[in-house]
N, C-alpha and C positions, 0 to 999 in steps of 0.2 A: 638420669631418668630413663626408664625403659621406653623405647620408641614404639608407638602404637599406630597402626595404619587402619583407618576405618573407611569402609566403602559400603554405602547403603543404597539399595535399589528399591524403587516403588514404581507404580504405574498410574500416571495421570496425564492428561493432554489438554492443549489449548489452541484455538484457532487464532490466526492473525487478522486484525482489522487494520490494514495498512492503507497508506495514502490518504487518510482523512485530513481535511483542512481544519486547523484550529482557529477559532474566531475569538480574538481578544477584544479588550476594551468594551465590555458590555456596559451600557449605561445603567444608571440606577433604576431599579424597578420597585415601585412602592408596594406592590402586592404580588405574592407568589401564586398567581392565578395561572398555573400551568397544568397540562394534562396528567392525570393520575390513572393508572390502569385500574379498570373496574368502576370508574366514576364517569359521569357525563363530561364530555369535553367542553371546556369553557368556550363560549361562542366568540366569534370574531368575524368581522366583515372585511372581505377583500375588495378594495376599491379599483384595482387595475388587473382584471383577468382577461387573458387572451386565449383565443381558440376554444371558447366555451360558449354556450347559448346565451349567457349573460356576462356583462363586463363587471358588474358589481354583484357579489354573492357572499352569503354568510355560511358558516359551517352548518348551521341548522337547516339551511336550504337543501342539504344533501341527505336528510333523513329518509329512510326507506331504501337506502343503497349503501354499500360499503364505501367508505371514503379513505383514501390513502394520501396523506400529505408527505411529499418527498422534498425536504429542504436541501437546497444546493447553492453553491457560490461559484463565482467566476474562476477562482483559482483551484477548485477541487477537481483533480484529474479523474478520480474515481466516479464523481458525479457525472461528468461529461461522458465518460466511457459507458455509463449505464443507460444513457438515453435510448439507444436502440432496443435494449432489453425491456425497459419500462414501456416503451411504445408497443412492443409485441404483446406484453402482458395486458396493456389497455385494450388492444384489439381482441385478445383471447377472452377477456372477462368484461367486455363492454356492457353486458346486460346486468352484471352483478356488482361491478366495482368501478368507481370513478377515481382516477388518479389526478392529483393536482400538484404540479411542480411549483414549489414555493421558492422564488429566487430572491436572494439578498441583493438589493440594488442601491446600497449606499454609495455616495459619490467618492468616498475615500479609497476603498479597496475593490469595488465592483462596478466602477464606471464603464459603460459600454457593454454591460452584460446582456442587455436586450438585443443589441446588434449582433453580438456573438451568437446568441441562441438562434436568431433568424438565419444565420449562415448554416447552422447545424440542421435547423428545421427543413430548409430547402434541399440541402444535400442529402439528408437521410430520410426525407419524406415523413417527418414526425407529425403525429396527430394528437399531441399531448396538450392538455390545458395547462397554462402557465400563469401564475400570479406573481406580480412584482411587488414585494412588500417586506422591507427590512424590520418593521416594528414587531412582527410576530416572532422573529428570531429572538428578540430581547424579552418579549412577554413570556414565551415558552421556554426560555433559558437554553436555546440551542447553542452549544459551545463548540461543536465540531460537526462537519458535514462529511459524508451523507448522514442525515438524521430523518428517520421515518416514523410517522405517527399513523396508526391504523385505528379507524373509528368504525364501529359496527352500525348497522342500519337504524338502531335505536339511539345513536349518538353517544354510546358508551365507548371509552377508550379501550381497545382490545390489546394493543401493544405499542410500545415505543422501542424502536429497534434499528438495525443497520440495513442498508440497501441489499447486501448479499443474502439477507434472509428472505427477500422477495423472490421466491422461486415458484414456478408453476405448481409444483407439488404442494407446497405450503399453502398457496392460495386456494387450490382445489379443496384441501381439507377445511380451510377456514370458511369458505362460502357454503360448504356442505354441512356446517355445524359441528364438525369433528375437531379434535384437538390438534392444533398446529403449533409447533414449538418455535417461538421467536426469541432469540437472545435479547435480553433487556439492555437498552442503552440509557444512560443517565444524563440528565440535563445539569446545567450549572448550579441549580439550587439544591440538588440532591446529593447526598453522601453515598458514594459507591463503596459498599462494604468489602469489596474485593481488592481495594487499592493498596493494601499492605503488601509491600514487596517481599517481606520476610517469609521464607519457606519454613523455617524453624527458628523461633525466637531465641532458643538457647544455642543455636548452632555456633555462633561466633563467641559465645561467652564461656564455653567449657575449656578451661586452661589445661586440663589433663591431656588433651590431644595435641600432638605435634603435627601430625598429618590427619586430615579428615576431609571426606568428600561425600556429597549426596547427588545422586542422579535419579530423577523422577520423570515420568510422563505427566502431562497436564490434563486438567479438566477444563471445560469451557467457562466455568465460573471463576477461574483464576486470572489474575492480572498479567499483562505482558510487560516485562522490563528487560529488553534485550541490551546487554552490554556489548558494544560493537568492536571493542578493541581491548588489548591487554598490554599496551606499550608501556604503561606506567603502573606496575603493580603497587598496591597500597597495603601495607601492614600484612602482607602475605594472604590477603583475602581476595576471593573472586566469586561473584554470583551473577548468574543470568537466568532469566525466566521466559518461558514461552518461545523458545528458540528451536529452529529446525536442526536436525542432526547434521545436515550439510554445513550449516553455518557454525555449528559447534566444532566440527572437524577443522574448518577454516581457522577458527580462533586458536585451536590447539597447535596447528602447524605453521600458521602465518601471523598469529597474534591479532587478527582482525577478521571480521565477517565479510566485509565488502571493500571495494575500492572504486573511486569515482573517475570521471573522464580525465581529470587533471592529474591523477595519481600516476606515479611512475610504474606501478604494477599493471595499470590498464593496458590491455592488448599484449601484455607480456606474461601475465599469469592468468590462467583460465579461471573464471569466476566460481564454477561449481565443481565439486569432486566428480571424477569419472568412476562410475560404479561397475565393477566386474564381479557381480554377486548373483548367486542362484536365487536368493530371496532379497530383493531390494526394498521390501515393504517398510523397514524401519526408517527409511529416508523419504518415504512418500507422505506428503502433507495434504490435508483437506480441511480448509477453513470452516466449511459448513458442518462437518461431522466432528471436527476438533481432533483429528488424528494426526500424528506425526510431529508433535511439538513436545519439548522437554524443558526441565529446569535443571540447573547444575550449580552446585556450590563447592568451593574448595578452600581449605586452609593449609598453608605450608609454613614452616618455621620462619619467623621474621628475619633471621639472619641469612636466609636463603631466598628472600622474596624478590629476586631479580627476575627479569622477563624470561630469560632462558630456562631457569629452574621451574617457573610457573608453567611454561609451555610443556616442558618435559613431564611434569606431574600430570597435566591434563592428558597428554598422549598416553601415559601409562594407565590412567583411569579408563580411557576409551578402549584400550587394548584389553583390559581386564574384563570389561562387560561384553563388548561386541566381538572380540577376538579376531578382528579383521587384520589383514596385512596391509600396510600403508607405505606408499613410496611417492616421491616427487620425480616425475619423468618429463622428458621433452617430447611433445607430439605436435603433429600438424592439426591445427584447430581452425574452425571457420571464423571469418570476419566479414564485415561489410566495408568494401573499399569505395571511397568516393572518387570518381573519375570525371574528367572533363572532356567534352567533345569539341568545345570551341571556347578557348580562354577569353576571347574578345567579348563574348556575350556578357560575362559577369564582371568586367573591369569596372572599378569604382569611378564615379564622377567627382569624388572628393567630398569635402564638407565634414561636419562633426560626426564622429562615429555614433550611430544610433541602432539599437536593437529594440524593436517594438512589436507587440503582438499578443495573441492569446491562443486558446485551443483551436480557434478557427483559422489561424494563419499568422505569419510573421513577415516583417520587412526588415532587411539588414542593409544599413547604409554605412559604407566605408568601414566594414568590419572584416576580420580575418575568416578564412575558411574554417579554422579551428573553432571559432566562436559559433559559426553556423552549425557545425557538427555537434557542439556541446548542447545547443538548444534541442536538436533532434534527439540526442542521447537522453536528455532529461525526460522525454516522453517514452523512450523505448529502452530502458535500462536492462531489460531482460533479453534483449537481442544480442547476438554476437557483437564483439567490439566494432566500433566505427573508426575507420582509419582514413586519413587524408592521403590519397594517392593522385591528386590532381596536378601536383607540381606547381600550383599557383602560389606565388610568394606575396603578391600584392593584395591589398584589401579589395573587397568586392561589394557590389550592390545587387541584392537579390530580394525578390518578393515571392514568398511561398503562399499561394492561395490553396490551402489544404486543411483537412481535418488532421491536426497534429498527432492525435492518438491513433491514427490509421497509417501504418507504416507504408503500405502500398500507395496510399494517396500522397503521402509526403514524397515518395520516390517519383511519382508522376509529376509533381510540381517541380522537383529538382530537374527532371528531364526537360521540362519546358524552359528551364534556365541554362541549358547546355551542360548540366551535370547529371550524375546518376550514381546510385549505390549498387554495386555488383558483388556477388558472393565469391569470396576467395578463401584461400587457406594460408596460414603462416605458422611457424614453429612458436610454441608457447610452453611455459612450464605448467604442468598439470598434476594435481593431487589425485592419485589413483588408489582406490580402495577395493580390495579384492578378498575373496574368501580365503581362509587360512590354508585350505588344501590346494589353492591355485598356485601355479608357478609363474614367474615373469615370462612374458612372450619374447 
């Protein structure tokens, strides 16, 4: 059979909604009485409202003013990181909009959420009204957080959306009666029409092709299905959607998009490609506008569907379209080195190993320095690698009274324990992408 190589390009884009917390085990709800855009919001009475003029208030009590319900949970990092932003928006629009932070306070997964919020409120001087009520999560079908419901002064649901859509520009348009575009978020009762992962239903069915690939940009109404590794090729097929170009290059050259703190690649292979390009815009991503995200599908012959051939095929496809020169080089790259000023300060008193805490702080009892760094890394994965340079081999006892999402505050708390993160450089492998007309330095 004559070999045919097919390479199709189109242009569409998608933003990433990452770090959402998924809420499982929704109890049975007898009536689907949830907010529908363009309809009156079903009424509901909050019994436990803090930092508002009334402790008990219904949704109808807010008529005459915009109401924004911002649902959040204890384990949602994105929710906690948004507190200062929402607080500023509340101050900016205090005459037009009332924000109500709706917290899920079930005992199983969100025990201590009230105490955690109090720590953030005092440290960040928050002026937000907070309602503690898990029942509304179930009634309104909130399956992931953040989850935002916007209700206009007449009690009509204006939008059900994501927290990143709450920008000052959008809210200014909204209160002025102009069109503000909010991406729709679906609840557990609704069917999301964009959840079909398939880019082209016939893509994997056409047996006439031995090699075939599609590369497209994405639109905001398309789903995200990021395949993070290619270590086990299946049937010569590969498909990923809503992925950044940097991560696509990582898959093509390393077989994976990311590596975690315990991975052997961590601190040895730089996470992001180094760009030496006159125009780096294809690699620039913006979740709000939806630019910089792609989908990619590939078929290779089944008798060649091993990892090496799959990677080579992807590299060829990227070279065909973008025409960049790519190399893997060794360079000195930044890292955060954990150092100790006084080893005796952190020596353990023994007992059972315990790691306990939340976004407002952690305590470590009889645990390793690596375990301490791993918790910090879980909040700051986009920072340069964290490396243990303390020389401490014994387990430690440490309490970090800090906003864990605030890197500077975490470092302050470490300093109080005789530790500290300092910026250093070490040699790492780096994927370098440069224009075709550039030469190696």
